[in-house]
mmCIF file of the N, C-alpha and C atoms, coordinates in Angstrom:
data_MODEL
# 
_entry.id   MODEL 
# 
loop_
_atom_site.group_PDB 
_atom_site.id 
_atom_site.type_symbol 
_atom_site.label_atom_id 
_atom_site.label_alt_id 
_atom_site.label_comp_id 
_atom_site.label_asym_id 
_atom_site.label_entity_id 
_atom_site.label_seq_id 
_atom_site.pdbx_PDB_ins_code 
_atom_site.Cartn_x 
_atom_site.Cartn_y 
_atom_site.Cartn_z 
_atom_site.occupancy 
_atom_site.B_iso_or_equiv 
_atom_site.pdbx_formal_charge 
_atom_site.auth_seq_id 
_atom_site.auth_comp_id 
_atom_site.auth_asym_id 
_atom_site.auth_atom_id 
_atom_site.pdbx_PDB_model_num 
ATOM 1   N N  . MET A 1 1  ? -12.043 -23.101 -12.026 1.00 0.00 ? 1  MET A N  1 
ATOM 2   C CA . MET A 1 1  ? -10.551 -23.320 -11.398 1.00 0.00 ? 1  MET A CA 1 
ATOM 3   C C  . MET A 1 1  ? -9.873  -23.997 -10.602 1.00 0.00 ? 1  MET A C  1 
ATOM 4   N N  . PRO A 1 2  ? -9.587  -24.712 -9.918  1.00 0.00 ? 2  PRO A N  1 
ATOM 5   C CA . PRO A 1 2  ? -8.690  -25.621 -9.169  1.00 0.00 ? 2  PRO A CA 1 
ATOM 6   C C  . PRO A 1 2  ? -8.422  -24.186 -8.546  1.00 0.00 ? 2  PRO A C  1 
ATOM 7   N N  . ASP A 1 3  ? -9.362  -25.048 -6.683  1.00 0.00 ? 3  ASP A N  1 
ATOM 8   C CA . ASP A 1 3  ? -8.354  -23.633 -5.377  1.00 0.00 ? 3  ASP A CA 1 
ATOM 9   C C  . ASP A 1 3  ? -6.736  -23.441 -5.710  1.00 0.00 ? 3  ASP A C  1 
ATOM 10  N N  . SER A 1 4  ? -6.116  -24.092 -6.626  1.00 0.00 ? 4  SER A N  1 
ATOM 11  C CA . SER A 1 4  ? -4.788  -23.207 -6.455  1.00 0.00 ? 4  SER A CA 1 
ATOM 12  C C  . SER A 1 4  ? -4.359  -22.439 -7.538  1.00 0.00 ? 4  SER A C  1 
ATOM 13  N N  . GLU A 1 5  ? -5.830  -22.473 -9.134  1.00 0.00 ? 5  GLU A N  1 
ATOM 14  C CA . GLU A 1 5  ? -5.588  -21.650 -9.864  1.00 0.00 ? 5  GLU A CA 1 
ATOM 15  C C  . GLU A 1 5  ? -5.455  -19.804 -9.152  1.00 0.00 ? 5  GLU A C  1 
ATOM 16  N N  . ALA A 1 6  ? -6.740  -20.212 -8.722  1.00 0.00 ? 6  ALA A N  1 
ATOM 17  C CA . ALA A 1 6  ? -7.520  -19.404 -7.992  1.00 0.00 ? 6  ALA A CA 1 
ATOM 18  C C  . ALA A 1 6  ? -7.170  -19.261 -6.571  1.00 0.00 ? 6  ALA A C  1 
ATOM 19  N N  . ASN A 1 7  ? -5.963  -19.124 -5.858  1.00 0.00 ? 7  ASN A N  1 
ATOM 20  C CA . ASN A 1 7  ? -5.277  -18.383 -5.169  1.00 0.00 ? 7  ASN A CA 1 
ATOM 21  C C  . ASN A 1 7  ? -4.095  -18.103 -5.637  1.00 0.00 ? 7  ASN A C  1 
ATOM 22  N N  . ILE A 1 8  ? -3.472  -18.565 -7.646  1.00 0.00 ? 8  ILE A N  1 
ATOM 23  C CA . ILE A 1 8  ? -2.115  -17.321 -8.410  1.00 0.00 ? 8  ILE A CA 1 
ATOM 24  C C  . ILE A 1 8  ? -3.446  -16.021 -8.590  1.00 0.00 ? 8  ILE A C  1 
ATOM 25  N N  . ALA A 1 9  ? -4.415  -16.672 -9.050  1.00 0.00 ? 9  ALA A N  1 
ATOM 26  C CA . ALA A 1 9  ? -5.060  -15.436 -9.463  1.00 0.00 ? 9  ALA A CA 1 
ATOM 27  C C  . ALA A 1 9  ? -5.157  -14.481 -8.576  1.00 0.00 ? 9  ALA A C  1 
ATOM 28  N N  . THR A 1 10 ? -5.403  -14.484 -7.564  1.00 0.00 ? 10 THR A N  1 
ATOM 29  C CA . THR A 1 10 ? -5.792  -13.635 -6.578  1.00 0.00 ? 10 THR A CA 1 
ATOM 30  C C  . THR A 1 10 ? -4.332  -13.247 -5.761  1.00 0.00 ? 10 THR A C  1 
ATOM 31  N N  . ALA A 1 11 ? -3.929  -13.911 -5.324  1.00 0.00 ? 11 ALA A N  1 
ATOM 32  C CA . ALA A 1 11 ? -2.589  -13.265 -4.879  1.00 0.00 ? 11 ALA A CA 1 
ATOM 33  C C  . ALA A 1 11 ? -1.797  -12.695 -6.088  1.00 0.00 ? 11 ALA A C  1 
ATOM 34  N N  . ASP A 1 12 ? -1.665  -12.176 -7.622  1.00 0.00 ? 12 ASP A N  1 
ATOM 35  C CA . ASP A 1 12 ? -1.096  -12.047 -8.915  1.00 0.00 ? 12 ASP A CA 1 
ATOM 36  C C  . ASP A 1 12 ? -2.308  -10.626 -8.324  1.00 0.00 ? 12 ASP A C  1 
ATOM 37  N N  . ALA A 1 13 ? -3.551  -10.753 -8.392  1.00 0.00 ? 13 ALA A N  1 
ATOM 38  C CA . ALA A 1 13 ? -4.219  -9.195  -8.010  1.00 0.00 ? 13 ALA A CA 1 
ATOM 39  C C  . ALA A 1 13 ? -3.819  -9.095  -7.347  1.00 0.00 ? 13 ALA A C  1 
ATOM 40  N N  . LEU A 1 14 ? -4.224  -8.826  -5.449  1.00 0.00 ? 14 LEU A N  1 
ATOM 41  C CA . LEU A 1 14 ? -3.341  -8.235  -4.609  1.00 0.00 ? 14 LEU A CA 1 
ATOM 42  C C  . LEU A 1 14 ? -1.679  -7.662  -4.793  1.00 0.00 ? 14 LEU A C  1 
ATOM 43  N N  . THR A 1 15 ? -1.073  -8.617  -5.605  1.00 0.00 ? 15 THR A N  1 
ATOM 44  C CA . THR A 1 15 ? 0.663   -7.632  -5.619  1.00 0.00 ? 15 THR A CA 1 
ATOM 45  C C  . THR A 1 15 ? 0.333   -6.581  -6.182  1.00 0.00 ? 15 THR A C  1 
ATOM 46  N N  . LEU A 1 16 ? -0.501  -6.192  -7.516  1.00 0.00 ? 16 LEU A N  1 
ATOM 47  C CA . LEU A 1 16 ? -0.811  -5.348  -8.474  1.00 0.00 ? 16 LEU A CA 1 
ATOM 48  C C  . LEU A 1 16 ? -1.281  -4.330  -7.412  1.00 0.00 ? 16 LEU A C  1 
ATOM 49  N N  . LEU A 1 17 ? -2.620  -4.441  -6.826  1.00 0.00 ? 17 LEU A N  1 
ATOM 50  C CA . LEU A 1 17 ? -3.027  -3.614  -5.944  1.00 0.00 ? 17 LEU A CA 1 
ATOM 51  C C  . LEU A 1 17 ? -1.691  -3.446  -4.676  1.00 0.00 ? 17 LEU A C  1 
ATOM 52  N N  . LEU A 1 18 ? -1.184  -3.429  -4.186  1.00 0.00 ? 18 LEU A N  1 
ATOM 53  C CA . LEU A 1 18 ? 0.307   -3.786  -3.584  1.00 0.00 ? 18 LEU A CA 1 
ATOM 54  C C  . LEU A 1 18 ? 0.855   -2.847  -3.804  1.00 0.00 ? 18 LEU A C  1 
ATOM 55  N N  . HIS A 1 19 ? 1.250   -2.799  -5.610  1.00 0.00 ? 19 HIS A N  1 
ATOM 56  C CA . HIS A 1 19 ? 2.189   -2.163  -6.584  1.00 0.00 ? 19 HIS A CA 1 
ATOM 57  C C  . HIS A 1 19 ? 1.568   -0.768  -6.642  1.00 0.00 ? 19 HIS A C  1 
ATOM 58  N N  . ASN A 1 20 ? 0.031   -1.061  -6.140  1.00 0.00 ? 20 ASN A N  1 
ATOM 59  C CA . ASN A 1 20 ? -0.630  0.010   -6.135  1.00 0.00 ? 20 ASN A CA 1 
ATOM 60  C C  . ASN A 1 20 ? -0.672  1.735   -5.510  1.00 0.00 ? 20 ASN A C  1 
ATOM 61  N N  . GLN A 1 21 ? 0.039   0.078   -4.020  1.00 0.00 ? 21 GLN A N  1 
ATOM 62  C CA . GLN A 1 21 ? -0.032  0.952   -2.935  1.00 0.00 ? 21 GLN A CA 1 
ATOM 63  C C  . GLN A 1 21 ? 0.873   1.929   -2.979  1.00 0.00 ? 21 GLN A C  1 
ATOM 64  N N  . HIS A 1 22 ? 1.779   0.728   -2.880  1.00 0.00 ? 22 HIS A N  1 
ATOM 65  C CA . HIS A 1 22 ? 3.626   1.853   -2.717  1.00 0.00 ? 22 HIS A CA 1 
ATOM 66  C C  . HIS A 1 22 ? 3.639   2.408   -3.890  1.00 0.00 ? 22 HIS A C  1 
ATOM 67  N N  . ALA A 1 23 ? 2.773   2.914   -4.906  1.00 0.00 ? 23 ALA A N  1 
ATOM 68  C CA . ALA A 1 23 ? 2.875   4.164   -6.592  1.00 0.00 ? 23 ALA A CA 1 
ATOM 69  C C  . ALA A 1 23 ? 2.181   5.335   -4.769  1.00 0.00 ? 23 ALA A C  1 
ATOM 70  N N  . LEU A 1 24 ? 1.310   4.885   -4.100  1.00 0.00 ? 24 LEU A N  1 
ATOM 71  C CA . LEU A 1 24 ? 0.108   6.102   -3.932  1.00 0.00 ? 24 LEU A CA 1 
ATOM 72  C C  . LEU A 1 24 ? 1.224   6.529   -2.840  1.00 0.00 ? 24 LEU A C  1 
ATOM 73  N N  . GLY A 1 25 ? 1.903   5.786   -2.236  1.00 0.00 ? 25 GLY A N  1 
ATOM 74  C CA . GLY A 1 25 ? 2.394   5.875   -0.452  1.00 0.00 ? 25 GLY A CA 1 
ATOM 75  C C  . GLY A 1 25 ? 3.458   6.983   -1.348  1.00 0.00 ? 25 GLY A C  1 
ATOM 76  N N  . ALA A 1 26 ? 4.569   6.651   -1.855  1.00 0.00 ? 26 ALA A N  1 
ATOM 77  C CA . ALA A 1 26 ? 5.595   7.542   -3.103  1.00 0.00 ? 26 ALA A CA 1 
ATOM 78  C C  . ALA A 1 26 ? 5.201   9.337   -3.506  1.00 0.00 ? 26 ALA A C  1 
ATOM 79  N N  . ALA A 1 27 ? 3.840   8.700   -3.891  1.00 0.00 ? 27 ALA A N  1 
ATOM 80  C CA . ALA A 1 27 ? 3.151   10.151  -3.877  1.00 0.00 ? 27 ALA A CA 1 
ATOM 81  C C  . ALA A 1 27 ? 2.937   11.151  -2.666  1.00 0.00 ? 27 ALA A C  1 
ATOM 82  N N  . LEU A 1 28 ? 2.424   10.701  -2.235  1.00 0.00 ? 28 LEU A N  1 
ATOM 83  C CA . LEU A 1 28 ? 1.845   11.193  -0.988  1.00 0.00 ? 28 LEU A CA 1 
ATOM 84  C C  . LEU A 1 28 ? 2.940   11.541  -0.090  1.00 0.00 ? 28 LEU A C  1 
ATOM 85  N N  . GLU A 1 29 ? 3.833   10.852  0.165   1.00 0.00 ? 29 GLU A N  1 
ATOM 86  C CA . GLU A 1 29 ? 5.694   11.217  0.406   1.00 0.00 ? 29 GLU A CA 1 
ATOM 87  C C  . GLU A 1 29 ? 6.253   12.974  -0.207  1.00 0.00 ? 29 GLU A C  1 
ATOM 88  N N  . GLU A 1 30 ? 5.648   12.430  -1.811  1.00 0.00 ? 30 GLU A N  1 
ATOM 89  C CA . GLU A 1 30 ? 6.513   13.328  -2.133  1.00 0.00 ? 30 GLU A CA 1 
ATOM 90  C C  . GLU A 1 30 ? 4.923   14.729  -1.366  1.00 0.00 ? 30 GLU A C  1 
ATOM 91  N N  . ILE A 1 31 ? 4.520   14.953  -1.838  1.00 0.00 ? 31 ILE A N  1 
ATOM 92  C CA . ILE A 1 31 ? 3.480   15.480  -1.260  1.00 0.00 ? 31 ILE A CA 1 
ATOM 93  C C  . ILE A 1 31 ? 3.632   16.618  0.056   1.00 0.00 ? 31 ILE A C  1 
ATOM 94  N N  . THR A 1 32 ? 3.606   15.104  0.470   1.00 0.00 ? 32 THR A N  1 
ATOM 95  C CA . THR A 1 32 ? 4.033   15.740  2.170   1.00 0.00 ? 32 THR A CA 1 
ATOM 96  C C  . THR A 1 32 ? 4.876   16.696  2.145   1.00 0.00 ? 32 THR A C  1 
ATOM 97  N N  . LYS A 1 33 ? 6.166   15.913  1.949   1.00 0.00 ? 33 LYS A N  1 
ATOM 98  C CA . LYS A 1 33 ? 7.191   16.620  1.574   1.00 0.00 ? 33 LYS A CA 1 
ATOM 99  C C  . LYS A 1 33 ? 7.070   18.076  1.364   1.00 0.00 ? 33 LYS A C  1 
ATOM 100 N N  . TRP A 1 34 ? 6.305   18.376  0.025   1.00 0.00 ? 34 TRP A N  1 
ATOM 101 C CA . TRP A 1 34 ? 6.158   19.518  -0.030  1.00 0.00 ? 34 TRP A CA 1 
ATOM 102 C C  . TRP A 1 34 ? 5.189   20.246  1.174   1.00 0.00 ? 34 TRP A C  1 
ATOM 103 N N  . LEU A 1 35 ? 4.189   19.604  1.279   1.00 0.00 ? 35 LEU A N  1 
ATOM 104 C CA . LEU A 1 35 ? 3.946   20.720  2.107   1.00 0.00 ? 35 LEU A CA 1 
ATOM 105 C C  . LEU A 1 35 ? 4.391   20.706  3.338   1.00 0.00 ? 35 LEU A C  1 
ATOM 106 N N  . ALA A 1 36 ? 4.869   20.706  4.132   1.00 0.00 ? 36 ALA A N  1 
ATOM 107 C CA . ALA A 1 36 ? 6.188   20.819  5.076   1.00 0.00 ? 36 ALA A CA 1 
ATOM 108 C C  . ALA A 1 36 ? 6.627   21.339  4.426   1.00 0.00 ? 36 ALA A C  1 
ATOM 109 N N  . GLU A 1 37 ? 7.775   21.364  3.226   1.00 0.00 ? 37 GLU A N  1 
ATOM 110 C CA . GLU A 1 37 ? 8.764   22.416  3.558   1.00 0.00 ? 37 GLU A CA 1 
ATOM 111 C C  . GLU A 1 37 ? 7.729   24.027  3.521   1.00 0.00 ? 37 GLU A C  1 
ATOM 112 N N  . ASN A 1 38 ? 6.676   24.651  2.832   1.00 0.00 ? 38 ASN A N  1 
ATOM 113 C CA . ASN A 1 38 ? 5.847   25.406  2.457   1.00 0.00 ? 38 ASN A CA 1 
ATOM 114 C C  . ASN A 1 38 ? 4.756   26.324  3.748   1.00 0.00 ? 38 ASN A C  1 
ATOM 115 N N  . GLY A 1 39 ? 5.202   25.405  4.608   1.00 0.00 ? 39 GLY A N  1 
ATOM 116 C CA . GLY A 1 39 ? 3.963   25.500  5.247   1.00 0.00 ? 39 GLY A CA 1 
ATOM 117 C C  . GLY A 1 39 ? 2.766   25.337  5.988   1.00 0.00 ? 39 GLY A C  1 
ATOM 118 N N  . VAL A 1 40 ? 2.468   24.252  5.801   1.00 0.00 ? 40 VAL A N  1 
ATOM 119 C CA . VAL A 1 40 ? 1.299   23.927  5.265   1.00 0.00 ? 40 VAL A CA 1 
ATOM 120 C C  . VAL A 1 40 ? 1.805   22.512  6.583   1.00 0.00 ? 40 VAL A C  1 
ATOM 121 N N  . GLY A 1 41 ? 2.293   22.371  7.758   1.00 0.00 ? 41 GLY A N  1 
ATOM 122 C CA . GLY A 1 41 ? 2.351   21.594  8.560   1.00 0.00 ? 41 GLY A CA 1 
ATOM 123 C C  . GLY A 1 41 ? 1.409   20.504  8.684   1.00 0.00 ? 41 GLY A C  1 
ATOM 124 N N  . SER A 1 42 ? 0.155   20.951  9.416   1.00 0.00 ? 42 SER A N  1 
ATOM 125 C CA . SER A 1 42 ? -1.074  20.575  10.299  1.00 0.00 ? 42 SER A CA 1 
ATOM 126 C C  . SER A 1 42 ? -1.515  19.623  8.379   1.00 0.00 ? 42 SER A C  1 
ATOM 127 N N  . VAL A 1 43 ? -1.162  20.219  7.500   1.00 0.00 ? 43 VAL A N  1 
ATOM 128 C CA . VAL A 1 43 ? -2.298  19.236  6.433   1.00 0.00 ? 43 VAL A CA 1 
ATOM 129 C C  . VAL A 1 43 ? -1.117  17.983  6.173   1.00 0.00 ? 43 VAL A C  1 
ATOM 130 N N  . ALA A 1 44 ? 0.141   18.377  6.437   1.00 0.00 ? 44 ALA A N  1 
ATOM 131 C CA . ALA A 1 44 ? 1.688   17.390  5.858   1.00 0.00 ? 44 ALA A CA 1 
ATOM 132 C C  . ALA A 1 44 ? 0.814   16.131  7.558   1.00 0.00 ? 44 ALA A C  1 
ATOM 133 N N  . ALA A 1 45 ? 0.955   16.869  8.446   1.00 0.00 ? 45 ALA A N  1 
ATOM 134 C CA . ALA A 1 45 ? 0.643   15.674  9.586   1.00 0.00 ? 45 ALA A CA 1 
ATOM 135 C C  . ALA A 1 45 ? -0.654  14.691  9.102   1.00 0.00 ? 45 ALA A C  1 
ATOM 136 N N  . ASN A 1 46 ? -1.294  15.417  8.827   1.00 0.00 ? 46 ASN A N  1 
ATOM 137 C CA . ASN A 1 46 ? -2.324  14.331  8.323   1.00 0.00 ? 46 ASN A CA 1 
ATOM 138 C C  . ASN A 1 46 ? -2.762  13.532  7.415   1.00 0.00 ? 46 ASN A C  1 
ATOM 139 N N  . ALA A 1 47 ? -1.271  14.062  6.691   1.00 0.00 ? 47 ALA A N  1 
ATOM 140 C CA . ALA A 1 47 ? -0.885  13.407  4.709   1.00 0.00 ? 47 ALA A CA 1 
ATOM 141 C C  . ALA A 1 47 ? 0.064   12.306  5.977   1.00 0.00 ? 47 ALA A C  1 
ATOM 142 N N  . MET A 1 48 ? 0.968   12.483  7.349   1.00 0.00 ? 48 MET A N  1 
ATOM 143 C CA . MET A 1 48 ? 1.814   11.581  7.105   1.00 0.00 ? 48 MET A CA 1 
ATOM 144 C C  . MET A 1 48 ? 0.652   11.081  8.396   1.00 0.00 ? 48 MET A C  1 
ATOM 145 N N  . GLY A 1 49 ? 0.057   10.453  8.676   1.00 0.00 ? 49 GLY A N  1 
ATOM 146 C CA . GLY A 1 49 ? -1.235  9.309   9.163   1.00 0.00 ? 49 GLY A CA 1 
ATOM 147 C C  . GLY A 1 49 ? -1.809  8.966   8.181   1.00 0.00 ? 49 GLY A C  1 
ATOM 148 N N  . ALA A 1 50 ? -2.096  8.738   7.198   1.00 0.00 ? 50 ALA A N  1 
ATOM 149 C CA . ALA A 1 50 ? -2.716  8.729   5.333   1.00 0.00 ? 50 ALA A CA 1 
ATOM 150 C C  . ALA A 1 50 ? -1.211  7.698   5.575   1.00 0.00 ? 50 ALA A C  1 
ATOM 151 N N  . MET A 1 51 ? 0.049   7.916   5.232   1.00 0.00 ? 51 MET A N  1 
ATOM 152 C CA . MET A 1 51 ? 0.780   6.878   4.778   1.00 0.00 ? 51 MET A CA 1 
ATOM 153 C C  . MET A 1 51 ? 1.226   6.089   5.472   1.00 0.00 ? 51 MET A C  1 
ATOM 154 N N  . GLU A 1 52 ? 0.938   6.470   7.520   1.00 0.00 ? 52 GLU A N  1 
ATOM 155 C CA . GLU A 1 52 ? 0.541   5.444   8.228   1.00 0.00 ? 52 GLU A CA 1 
ATOM 156 C C  . GLU A 1 52 ? -0.205  4.169   7.285   1.00 0.00 ? 52 GLU A C  1 
ATOM 157 N N  . THR A 1 53 ? -0.799  4.421   7.742   1.00 0.00 ? 53 THR A N  1 
ATOM 158 C CA . THR A 1 53 ? -2.013  4.047   7.182   1.00 0.00 ? 53 THR A CA 1 
ATOM 159 C C  . THR A 1 53 ? -2.084  2.932   5.819   1.00 0.00 ? 53 THR A C  1 
ATOM 160 N N  . LEU A 1 54 ? -1.405  3.754   4.996   1.00 0.00 ? 54 LEU A N  1 
ATOM 161 C CA . LEU A 1 54 ? -1.172  2.838   3.914   1.00 0.00 ? 54 LEU A CA 1 
ATOM 162 C C  . LEU A 1 54 ? 0.179   1.528   4.571   1.00 0.00 ? 54 LEU A C  1 
ATOM 163 N N  . ASP A 1 55 ? 0.951   1.963   4.680   1.00 0.00 ? 55 ASP A N  1 
ATOM 164 C CA . ASP A 1 55 ? 2.303   1.407   5.768   1.00 0.00 ? 55 ASP A CA 1 
ATOM 165 C C  . ASP A 1 55 ? 1.141   0.093   6.084   1.00 0.00 ? 55 ASP A C  1 
ATOM 166 N N  . ALA A 1 56 ? 0.556   0.315   7.229   1.00 0.00 ? 56 ALA A N  1 
ATOM 167 C CA . ALA A 1 56 ? -0.260  -1.420  8.129   1.00 0.00 ? 56 ALA A CA 1 
ATOM 168 C C  . ALA A 1 56 ? -1.178  -1.740  6.824   1.00 0.00 ? 56 ALA A C  1 
ATOM 169 N N  . ASN A 1 57 ? -1.396  -1.086  6.060   1.00 0.00 ? 57 ASN A N  1 
ATOM 170 C CA . ASN A 1 57 ? -2.588  -1.861  5.397   1.00 0.00 ? 57 ASN A CA 1 
ATOM 171 C C  . ASN A 1 57 ? -1.830  -3.087  4.376   1.00 0.00 ? 57 ASN A C  1 
ATOM 172 N N  . ALA A 1 58 ? -0.423  -2.124  3.110   1.00 0.00 ? 58 ALA A N  1 
ATOM 173 C CA . ALA A 1 58 ? 0.404   -2.764  2.739   1.00 0.00 ? 58 ALA A CA 1 
ATOM 174 C C  . ALA A 1 58 ? 1.369   -3.988  3.652   1.00 0.00 ? 58 ALA A C  1 
ATOM 175 N N  . GLN A 1 59 ? 1.914   -4.378  4.532   1.00 0.00 ? 59 GLN A N  1 
ATOM 176 C CA . GLN A 1 59 ? 2.145   -5.441  5.155   1.00 0.00 ? 59 GLN A CA 1 
ATOM 177 C C  . GLN A 1 59 ? 0.896   -6.557  5.843   1.00 0.00 ? 59 GLN A C  1 
ATOM 178 N N  . ALA A 1 60 ? 0.014   -6.248  5.280   1.00 0.00 ? 60 ALA A N  1 
ATOM 179 C CA . ALA A 1 60 ? -1.893  -7.441  5.843   1.00 0.00 ? 60 ALA A CA 1 
ATOM 180 C C  . ALA A 1 60 ? -1.407  -7.620  4.420   1.00 0.00 ? 60 ALA A C  1 
ATOM 181 N N  . ILE A 1 61 ? -1.585  -6.635  3.377   1.00 0.00 ? 61 ILE A N  1 
ATOM 182 C CA . ILE A 1 61 ? -1.877  -7.451  2.199   1.00 0.00 ? 61 ILE A CA 1 
ATOM 183 C C  . ILE A 1 61 ? -0.304  -8.623  1.645   1.00 0.00 ? 61 ILE A C  1 
ATOM 184 N N  . THR A 1 62 ? 0.521   -7.797  2.618   1.00 0.00 ? 62 THR A N  1 
ATOM 185 C CA . THR A 1 62 ? 2.036   -8.670  1.780   1.00 0.00 ? 62 THR A CA 1 
ATOM 186 C C  . THR A 1 62 ? 1.076   -10.256 2.277   1.00 0.00 ? 62 THR A C  1 
ATOM 187 N N  . ASP A 1 63 ? 1.120   -10.045 4.136   1.00 0.00 ? 63 ASP A N  1 
ATOM 188 C CA . ASP A 1 63 ? 1.184   -11.115 4.316   1.00 0.00 ? 63 ASP A CA 1 
ATOM 189 C C  . ASP A 1 63 ? -0.206  -12.531 3.912   1.00 0.00 ? 63 ASP A C  1 
ATOM 190 N N  . ALA A 1 64 ? -1.124  -11.436 3.577   1.00 0.00 ? 64 ALA A N  1 
ATOM 191 C CA . ALA A 1 64 ? -2.366  -12.267 3.006   1.00 0.00 ? 64 ALA A CA 1 
ATOM 192 C C  . ALA A 1 64 ? -1.368  -13.038 1.329   1.00 0.00 ? 64 ALA A C  1 
ATOM 193 N N  . ILE A 1 65 ? -1.061  -12.289 0.874   1.00 0.00 ? 65 ILE A N  1 
ATOM 194 C CA . ILE A 1 65 ? -0.559  -13.164 -0.502  1.00 0.00 ? 65 ILE A CA 1 
ATOM 195 C C  . ILE A 1 65 ? 0.845   -13.904 -0.356  1.00 0.00 ? 65 ILE A C  1 
ATOM 196 N N  . VAL A 1 66 ? 1.404   -13.800 0.790   1.00 0.00 ? 66 VAL A N  1 
ATOM 197 C CA . VAL A 1 66 ? 2.447   -15.016 1.028   1.00 0.00 ? 66 VAL A CA 1 
ATOM 198 C C  . VAL A 1 66 ? 1.338   -16.843 1.345   1.00 0.00 ? 66 VAL A C  1 
ATOM 199 N N  . ARG A 1 67 ? 0.684   -16.048 2.025   1.00 0.00 ? 67 ARG A N  1 
ATOM 200 C CA . ARG A 1 67 ? -0.473  -17.446 2.353   1.00 0.00 ? 67 ARG A CA 1 
ATOM 201 C C  . ARG A 1 67 ? -0.833  -17.031 1.106   1.00 0.00 ? 67 ARG A C  1 
ATOM 202 N N  . LEU A 1 68 ? -1.682  -16.867 0.523   1.00 0.00 ? 68 LEU A N  1 
ATOM 203 C CA . LEU A 1 68 ? -2.388  -17.965 -1.082  1.00 0.00 ? 68 LEU A CA 1 
ATOM 204 C C  . LEU A 1 68 ? -0.803  -18.406 -1.748  1.00 0.00 ? 68 LEU A C  1 
ATOM 205 N N  . ARG A 1 69 ? -0.059  -17.444 -1.563  1.00 0.00 ? 69 ARG A N  1 
ATOM 206 C CA . ARG A 1 69 ? 0.913   -18.448 -2.366  1.00 0.00 ? 69 ARG A CA 1 
ATOM 207 C C  . ARG A 1 69 ? 0.877   -19.928 -1.549  1.00 0.00 ? 69 ARG A C  1 
ATOM 208 N N  . GLN A 1 70 ? 1.260   -19.705 -1.234  1.00 0.00 ? 70 GLN A N  1 
ATOM 209 C CA . GLN A 1 70 ? 1.961   -21.055 -0.004  1.00 0.00 ? 70 GLN A CA 1 
ATOM 210 C C  . GLN A 1 70 ? 1.152   -22.270 -0.075  1.00 0.00 ? 70 GLN A C  1 
ATOM 211 N N  . SER A 1 71 ? -0.470  -21.687 -0.353  1.00 0.00 ? 71 SER A N  1 
ATOM 212 C CA . SER A 1 71 ? -1.435  -22.550 -0.448  1.00 0.00 ? 71 SER A CA 1 
ATOM 213 C C  . SER A 1 71 ? -2.015  -23.184 -1.377  1.00 0.00 ? 71 SER A C  1 
# 
């Protein structure tokens, strides 16, 4: 498989993982909202920290996808 085909395949796989990451983040956001509304603020705060990690990693994955598609 030539490098460009490998890059496309890798970028496609990363794109799917990124979509999964966004879906997990959305689900976690809903759970966090419910926790906060039901008096479990400390757990909601921990969940918010996890969402921040998802966001930071999503940006890194996006950057990698862009680099792969440009090469």
